[in-house]
C-alpha positions, 0 to 999 in steps of 0.5 A, a space after each residue: 074489934 072482934 065479935 063478942 059472945 053477947 053478939 053471938 047469942 043475939 045472932 043465935 036467938 034470932 035464927 029460924 030453922 034448925 039450930 045445931 052445933 051451937 058451940 062450933 057456931 060460936 067459934 066460927 062466929 067469934 072468928 069472922 070479919 064483917 061490918 055486918 051486925 049480929 041482926 044482919 047476919 041472922 036476917 041473911 041466914 034466915 033469908 036463905 033458910 026461907 028461900 031454900 024451902 027444904 031444911 036439909 039444903 040449908 047449911 048448918 049455921 057453923 058451916 054458913 058462918 065459916 064459909 062467909 055465906 052471908 055474901 051469897 046472893 039469895 034468890 027470892 021470888 014473889 008471884 014468880 018474880 025475882 025480888 031484888 034487895 039492897 045491902 040493908 035488905 030492903 026491896 029495890 027495883 031491878 033497875 036500881 039493882 042493875 045500876 049498883 051492879 054496874 057501879 061496883 
């Protein structure tokens, strides 16, 4: 089952930050193979955007999709402490994170 233009439009509408090269981003989106939904992909892109802090260091959506950057681990910090998240984006403890890493 391939991606649809409707899914891309949802993904695009949820992105924060600079939305550039929409046409190229759509081409890449329609080609990608992942179980993640459009919402989950947008959430992962937005997490990277928020954690980077400087817009010019965030890849354009088209490049982010092409390079499967949704698989990257994004490091978040709250009050100087690293935040660990599960595959659904929920905050978990460091112990849970470590046990998931060991069990892969």
